[in-house]
Structures are given as C-alpha cells and as structure tokens.
C-alpha positions as CSV (number, residue, x, y, z in Angstrom):
1,X,-7.4,-5.9,9.7
2,X,-9.8,-5.6,6.9
3,X,-13.2,-3.5,6.4
4,X,-15.2,-6.7,6.7
5,X,-18.3,-4.8,5.9
6,X,-17.1,-3.6,2.6
7,X,-16.1,-7.3,1.7
8,X,-19.4,-8.4,2.8
9,X,-21.1,-5.9,0.2
10,X,-18.4,-6.4,-2.6
11,X,-18.6,-9.8,-2.9
12,X,-22.3,-10.3,-2.4
13,X,-22.6,-12.5,-5.4
14,X,-20.4,-15.0,-3.9
15,X,-22.1,-15.6,-0.7
16,X,-24.0,-18.9,0.0
17,X,-27.6,-18.5,1.5
18,X,-29.5,-20.8,3.9
19,X,-33.1,-21.0,4.4
20,X,-32.6,-21.0,8.0
21,X,-32.1,-18.5,10.5
22,X,-29.5,-19.1,13.1
23,X,-30.2,-17.5,16.2
24,X,-26.8,-15.8,16.7
25,X,-23.9,-15.3,14.1
26,X,-21.2,-15.3,16.9
27,X,-22.1,-18.8,17.5
28,X,-21.1,-20.6,14.7
29,X,-17.5,-21.6,15.5
30,X,-18.2,-25.1,15.9
31,X,-20.2,-25.6,13.1
32,X,-17.4,-24.0,10.9
33,X,-14.5,-25.3,12.5
34,X,-13.2,-21.8,12.8
35,X,-12.4,-19.4,15.4
36,X,-14.6,-15.9,16.0
37,X,-12.2,-13.3,15.6
38,X,-15.0,-10.5,15.0
39,X,-18.2,-10.3,16.6
40,X,-21.3,-9.2,15.1
41,X,-22.5,-6.2,17.5
42,X,-26.1,-6.6,16.7
43,X,-29.0,-7.3,14.2
44,X,-27.7,-6.7,10.5
45,X,-24.2,-6.9,11.5
46,X,-21.5,-9.6,10.3
47,X,-19.6,-12.1,12.1
48,X,-16.2,-13.4,10.9
49,X,-14.5,-16.4,11.3
50,X,-10.9,-17.7,10.7
51,X,-9.2,-20.7,10.0
52,X,-5.6,-21.4,8.4
53,X,-6.6,-20.7,4.7
54,X,-9.5,-18.3,4.6
55,X,-12.2,-16.1,6.4
56,X,-15.6,-16.8,6.7
57,X,-18.1,-13.9,7.0
58,X,-21.6,-14.8,8.4
59,X,-24.6,-12.6,8.4
60,X,-28.2,-12.7,7.8
61,X,-30.2,-11.5,4.9
62,X,-33.7,-13.6,4.3
63,X,-31.9,-16.2,6.1
64,X,-28.2,-17.2,6.9
65,X,-25.4,-16.4,4.4
66,X,-22.1,-17.3,4.7
67,X,-19.2,-15.6,2.3
68,X,-15.9,-17.5,2.2
69,X,-12.8,-15.0,1.4
70,X,-9.4,-17.0,0.6
71,X,-6.4,-15.5,2.3
72,X,-4.6,-16.1,-0.8
73,X,-6.7,-13.8,-2.6
74,X,-6.0,-10.9,-0.3
75,X,-2.9,-9.5,-2.1
76,X,-2.0,-5.9,-2.8
77,X,0.3,-5.2,-5.6
78,X,1.9,-1.6,-5.8
79,X,3.9,0.0,-9.1
80,X,6.2,2.6,-8.5
81,X,9.0,4.3,-10.5
82,X,11.8,5.0,-8.5
83,X,14.3,7.9,-9.6
84,X,16.1,8.8,-6.8
85,X,18.7,6.8,-4.3
86,X,16.7,4.5,-1.9
87,X,19.7,2.5,-1.0
88,X,18.3,-0.8,-3.0
89,X,21.7,-1.3,-4.9
90,X,19.8,-1.0,-8.4
91,X,21.2,1.6,-10.7
92,X,18.9,4.5,-11.3
93,X,16.0,4.8,-12.4
94,X,14.3,1.5,-11.7
95,X,10.7,0.2,-11.8
96,X,9.5,-1.7,-8.4
97,X,6.7,-4.0,-8.2
98,X,5.7,-4.5,-4.6
99,X,3.6,-7.5,-3.3
100,X,2.3,-8.1,-0.1
101,X,-0.5,-10.1,1.9
102,X,-1.7,-9.1,5.3
103,X,-3.7,-12.2,5.8
104,X,-0.8,-14.4,4.8
105,X,1.8,-12.3,6.3
106,X,3.7,-12.3,2.8
107,X,5.6,-9.8,0.9
108,X,8.1,-9.7,-1.9
109,X,9.4,-7.0,-4.3
110,X,10.7,-7.2,-7.8
111,X,13.1,-4.2,-9.1
112,X,14.3,-3.7,-12.8
113,X,16.5,-1.1,-13.9
114,X,14.9,1.2,-16.9
115,X,16.7,2.4,-19.9
116,X,16.2,4.1,-23.5
117,X,18.1,2.7,-26.2
118,X,19.1,4.4,-29.5
119,X,15.7,3.9,-31.3
120,X,13.8,5.4,-28.3
121,X,12.5,2.2,-26.9
122,X,11.8,1.9,-23.2
123,X,13.4,-1.2,-21.7
124,X,12.3,-2.4,-18.2
125,X,14.9,-5.0,-17.3
126,X,15.3,-7.6,-20.5
127,X,11.9,-6.4,-21.8
128,X,10.6,-3.4,-23.6
129,X,7.2,-1.9,-23.1
130,X,6.5,-2.5,-26.9
131,X,6.9,-6.2,-26.5
132,X,3.7,-6.5,-24.2
133,X,5.7,-9.5,-22.7
134,X,5.8,-10.4,-18.7
135,X,8.8,-11.1,-17.7
136,X,9.7,-13.8,-15.2
137,X,9.3,-12.4,-11.8
138,X,11.1,-13.8,-8.4
139,X,7.6,-14.4,-6.5
140,X,8.0,-18.3,-6.2
141,X,8.2,-17.9,-2.5
142,X,4.9,-16.4,-2.1
143,X,2.4,-19.2,-1.2
144,X,-0.1,-17.7,-3.7
145,X,2.3,-17.2,-6.6
146,X,0.2,-19.7,-8.7
147,X,-2.9,-18.3,-7.8
148,X,-4.7,-17.4,-11.1
149,X,-6.3,-14.1,-9.6
150,X,-2.5,-13.0,-8.6
151,X,-1.1,-14.0,-12.1
152,X,-3.9,-12.1,-13.7
153,X,-3.7,-9.1,-11.5
154,X,0.3,-9.1,-12.1
155,X,-0.5,-9.4,-16.0
156,X,-2.8,-6.4,-15.8
157,X,-0.5,-4.1,-13.9
158,X,2.4,-4.8,-16.2
159,X,0.5,-4.4,-19.5
160,X,-2.0,-1.5,-18.4
161,X,-0.2,0.2,-15.4
162,X,3.3,0.3,-16.5
163,X,2.7,1.8,-19.9
164,X,1.2,5.0,-18.1
165,X,4.7,5.5,-16.4
166,X,6.3,6.0,-20.0
167,X,6.1,9.8,-19.6
168,X,7.9,9.7,-16.4
169,X,10.5,7.6,-17.6
170,X,11.3,9.7,-20.6
171,X,11.5,12.6,-18.6
172,X,13.8,11.2,-16.4
173,X,16.3,10.4,-19.3
174,X,15.4,13.6,-21.5
175,X,15.9,16.1,-18.3
176,X,17.4,14.2,-15.5
177,X,21.0,12.7,-14.6
178,X,23.7,14.7,-13.3
179,X,23.6,18.5,-13.6
180,X,26.7,20.0,-15.2
181,X,28.4,23.1,-13.7
182,X,26.9,25.3,-16.5
183,X,23.3,24.2,-15.7
184,X,23.8,24.9,-11.9
185,X,20.4,26.1,-10.5
186,X,20.9,29.9,-9.3
187,X,20.9,30.7,-5.8
188,X,17.4,30.8,-4.0
189,X,18.0,34.6,-2.9
190,X,18.8,36.5,0.0
191,X,17.8,35.7,3.7
192,X,14.4,37.6,2.7
193,X,13.6,35.3,-0.1
194,X,14.4,32.1,1.9
195,X,12.2,33.1,4.6
196,X,9.2,33.5,2.2
197,X,10.0,30.0,0.8
198,X,9.9,28.4,4.6
199,X,6.8,30.4,5.2
200,X,5.0,28.9,2.4
201,X,6.5,25.3,2.9
202,X,5.1,25.8,6.7
203,X,1.7,26.9,5.3
204,X,1.7,23.8,2.9
205,X,2.2,21.7,5.9
206,X,-0.3,23.5,8.0
207,X,-3.1,22.9,5.8
208,X,-2.2,19.1,4.8
209,X,-2.0,18.5,8.8
210,X,-5.4,19.9,9.2
211,X,-6.9,17.7,6.6
212,X,-4.8,14.6,7.9
213,X,-6.4,15.0,11.4
214,X,-9.5,14.5,10.0
215,X,-8.4,11.5,8.1
216,X,-6.9,9.7,10.9
217,X,-7.8,8.9,14.1
218,X,-6.0,9.3,17.2
219,X,-4.9,5.6,17.7
220,X,-4.1,5.5,13.9
221,X,-1.7,8.5,14.4
222,X,0.0,6.9,17.6
223,X,0.7,3.9,15.7
224,X,2.2,5.9,12.7
225,X,4.4,8.0,15.4
226,X,5.7,5.2,16.9
227,X,6.7,3.5,13.6
228,X,8.3,7.0,12.4
229,X,10.2,7.5,15.6
230,X,12.6,4.9,14.6
231,X,13.2,6.4,11.2
232,X,15.7,8.9,9.7
233,X,14.4,10.7,6.8
234,X,17.7,12.0,5.6
235,X,16.4,13.1,2.1
236,X,13.5,14.4,0.8
237,X,13.0,11.4,-1.3
238,X,12.9,9.2,1.8
239,X,9.7,10.7,2.7
240,X,7.9,8.8,-0.1
241,X,6.3,5.7,0.9
242,X,5.8,5.7,4.6
243,X,3.1,3.2,4.5
244,X,5.5,0.6,3.6
245,X,7.5,1.1,7.1
246,X,4.1,1.1,8.9
247,X,2.9,-2.3,7.0
248,X,6.3,-4.0,8.2
249,X,5.7,-3.1,11.5
250,X,2.1,-4.1,11.6
251,X,3.2,-7.5,10.3
252,X,6.3,-8.0,12.6
253,X,4.8,-6.5,15.9
254,X,1.3,-6.8,15.3
255,X,0.7,-3.1,16.2
256,X,-2.6,-2.9,14.9
257,X,-3.8,-5.4,17.6
258,X,-1.9,-3.1,20.3
259,X,-3.7,0.1,19.0
260,X,-6.8,-1.9,18.2
261,X,-7.1,-0.5,14.6
262,X,-8.2,-1.9,11.4
263,X,-4.7,-2.5,9.8
264,X,-6.2,-2.8,6.1
265,X,-8.1,0.5,6.6
266,X,-5.2,2.4,7.8
267,X,-2.7,1.3,4.9
268,X,-5.5,1.9,2.5
269,X,-5.2,5.7,3.3
270,X,-1.7,5.8,3.7
271,X,-1.3,4.5,0.5
272,X,-3.4,7.2,-1.0
273,X,-1.5,10.1,0.4
274,X,0.1,12.7,-1.5
275,X,3.9,13.4,-1.4
276,X,3.1,16.7,0.5
277,X,0.7,14.8,2.7
278,X,3.3,12.3,3.7
279,X,6.0,15.1,4.5
280,X,3.1,16.8,6.6
281,X,2.6,13.6,8.5
282,X,6.3,12.9,9.0
283,X,6.8,16.8,10.3
284,X,3.6,16.5,12.8
285,X,4.7,13.0,14.0
286,X,8.6,12.8,14.2
287,X,10.2,13.5,17.6
288,X,11.8,17.1,18.1
289,X,15.6,16.4,17.8
C-alpha cells in the first residue's frame, strides 16, 4: 500500500529506539497489540503492524526501533485548474482541490469558480488571490479535518501553489471562451496533411508507451487496464486525471490486494504522468471497440 522503506528512512528522526535486540521483528503483534500486515523478509528489513489509527514500523538499527505513523497524517492534496467541462456542474473555469487518504479510505473535493474582475483581480470563489486569505472549505466530513498538519498543508497549497496558477487563469480569460465565426481555425488541410498529423501522433504515443512499459509492472498495467475498460473517454479533456479513477477502484474494490501491488507507489507514479503519457496509457490499455 505504501513504500514502507521510504517512510522508515524519511521519518528516521521520529523513531523510538530500545536498547534490546528482539530476535524477530515479525513477532511483535502481541506486544504492540496490532496485526502484522508486512513481514520483514530478512535481516535489515522492516516489519509493519497496523491498528485502527496507526501503522507501526519495526526494525533493527543498533537495537530495536519502532516508528509510529498515524493514518490521519497520510493524506494527499492535489490542486488543479480545470478549463474544460468535466461534468461537475461548476461554471468554467474553476479551481479544484482534491483531498484523499488511502489509509483512512477517505476523500473529498472542493471546487470554486474563478473569474477576473474589472480591476484585473483574480477571484477564486469569494476570495481574491491578493487577499491571501484561506476560504472556508467543506472538508468537515474528513476524520482528520482538524489535524494541524492537514490544515497547515491546506494553507500552504492555497498560499503558495495556487498563486502559481495565476498565468493559466489569466490566459484562459484573455484567450479562452467561445470562438467566434471570424476566429474559427483554418481547416487542417488535405488528406495528406491529416495523415501526416496522425503519423506524428502515433509516433508520440509509441515513444511514450515505450517509457511507460519500463515505468509500470505488468501487474500494475493489468490493474489500470481493468479500470480503463469501464470508462468512456469521449473527449480529449477526459483523458486527464486517470489516477483518480484508479484510486477510487482501489478504495472500493481493493484492487491493489487482488493484483498484489503497492497502491501508494502506483498512484504516485500515475500522478506524475504528463498529459501525453496518460493518452499513451489509455491508447495502450483501452479495449478495442
């Protein structure tokens, strides 16, 4: 589910050390009052235990060391500027903040319309970017909504990441909207020109697919293919954000356990895909009609 080794090393400063050497870190379930969910494969490896509220990582480093990781702290916040209709019932364009936590199996989304007023100020919902004031967001249903780390990260996303979207928002209003008859794009050209464009598209997809084949394991690709099989990509915009559909199915159907993969690692890789890579992934894994 998570990259336990990465957590173990990233949070080294938070480990608790004991001046004892326990023979087998895979046999601490009784002492920790938690269930073993990941066994240490050998010396130098870590075992992972779980109870209702936390994960406990156990390993040896000059003695027994334990690392507690609270599930409420394993949230992820994704910020998006949405400029094409995705069927959410929110006027375009809008900002979307998506919060999810695989450990607690929770997710929530906040969306707010963006606009530019006569003075050139960018508004997101009822706040301007220049106000630097975090608006109220309906994340009350999340069990970790009052968690200090969550509130700090949410504020950081609003104050630091959101202003970086200003050029995209301004460009949409300056160059977006309906295209009038006088501004209609020219025809792509004759059949030869269209074929040339198709060949270039195919080459882009081929190159991206070659890279994707090295990025994802066969089991990961089978999982993604199973999710994609139930989705209709009717527009170019619908190809963006495939990871959201994969995450939803992992939470609902525990596909990561069925395919025996690390869900957190898979989603991390998918979130980092470019639009071209997502299209290439869809082209490779979508069933032929």
